[in-house]
C-alpha positions, 0 to 999 in steps of 0.5 A: 500500500502506497503511503504519502508523507512529507520528508522531514529533511526537505519538507517535500511530499513523497510516496513509498510502498512500505509500512509505517516505521520503515526507512526509505531514501527521499528521491529529492534530497537523498536523505534516509527518512522513517515513514511516520506511523500516521501516514495515511494510505493512498488509494490507486488512481481512479479509486475512491479512498474508504472512510472510517466512522469515528468513535466520537458519534458513539460516545456522544450518543452514550452521553446524550442517552445519559442526559435524556434518561436523567431528565426523564428520571427526574420528571417521572421520579423513576429512580431505576432510570436515574441509575441507568443515566448515572452509569451511562454518564460515567462511562461516557465521561471516562472515555472523553477524559481518557481520549478527548480527541476521539470522543465528544459530548462531555456536557451531555455526560455531565448533565446525565450524571447530575440528573441521574444522581438527582433522581436517586436523591429524590427517592428518600425525599419522596418517601419522607413526603408520602409516608405520612400521607400513606399512614394517614390514609391507612388510619382513615381506612381503619377508622371507616372500618371501625365505624362500619363495625359499630353501625352493624352492632347498632343494627343488631341491637335494634333487632334484639330490642324488637321484643318487649321491653324494647330495650338494648341489651342489659343482662342484669337489672337495676343496681342500687349499690354506689360501690362495686356496682359494675363487673368487667368480663366474666373471668371465673367462669364465662360459660356460666350464666350470670345472675339477673340479680347479680352485679351487672356487667357491660361486657356481658351485655354486649355479648348478648347480641353475639349469643343471639347470633345477630353479630360476631365477635369480630365486629367488636374490634377496632382495626386501629388497635392491637385487639384480636377478635374472640376466637370462640367458635360456639358463641352460645356456649359463653356469656362474655368476652375472653378478656380486654384484648378481645373488645375494643368498644365501650357500652352504655352503663344500663343499670343505674337507678337514676335512669331508665334502660336505653332502648328504641324509644330513648333520645335519638342522640343518646350515645350507646357505644363508642371506642374504649373508655380512656380511663379504664381500658385506655389506662390514662392515669392523669387527671381528667381536667389535665387530660381534657386540656391536653392535645388529646382532649380526653379522647379514646386511645383507640385511634392514632394520636387520640384524635377522636372516637367513633360514637354510635348513637341511639338512632344507629348513626355513627359519627367520629367525634373530635371530643368526648363531650358529645352526649346530650346538651345541658347547662354549663357554667362560665368557668368551664365554657373553655373546655366543653361544648355544653354537652355530656362527657361520654366517658365520665359521670357527674361529680356534683348535683346533676341539676346544676350543670351538664357533666363536662368531665370531672369524675371517671368511673373506676375499675380495679381488676374485674370490678368497678364503680359507675355512678350516673348523675342523672337520666341525661348522664351517659357513661360508656365502659370499659 
């Protein structure tokens, strides 16, 4: 193959049919010269020389692809595409840095690396933004299921009350005692029928609609809690729930001599079921007034951050209340107007003369072990336990 180059001695163009690196004598100045390595071959007369593609287009295409992938990754938050952009950009930039004469597209490569890295860094930021929203949506979903469970229980109670005397479940009668007038659960023998004249139990009252096959133990569970449904297969063999972890709701105390048993003819806005009482099952030990003035506002502990509680009313509608003062309306004094809406506190009882003002929450029912005390202050006083 003939190669053409300039003679380094006389600077004239000469040709030689030798390989690069060979020594030839210049026919013009008779000097011995070495054929340079980059001397291009010369095509024979009448033949068009072949041209070879440069690697520049390959590297520039890789850099451009890195930039495009990075932009799409940032725009769509697809971090896997950002990883591709980062890898392509680094490969293209390394080639450009090592052989700048052969490869191009440095700016595209840098843009691909920057946008790819940005899309990857956006992942924890997006998680931090979306996680609270997802948690909030999950809690709202659980709250809706809780309300649906209560609504089903309310309908079951109405079916139960179709027979005389048209009252909601109350296994025992009226209790005249002012102390230890309430029993929670039936631990000694839940398979034995409680005495109608014995100490009343709100948990036994709730189980009555389960025994009547009007509802299931699963409906007495709020999904926002860690409670598990009672796994009893034969519900008619028992008279109570297994324990506190199998019950998420509180029921109206139906056995006070100061008020008639709640039933189908009672006030439509009278609360009969709600999320668990914070001062019994919830385990809140601070004073009621201190708890009412806190961000928790005295709400049940069932739902996240104690934002409120689902409440089932006598007419079977369920409402999520932001505060426990959601019972019947009454008179309030100016000294407590800042902490109550003028409605009865559903988790406490009257601490003074009920004719003076509405129960805004000063005295909670007490419970020690499986016994407790719940002294209602009047016929408008609601107290849901446990």
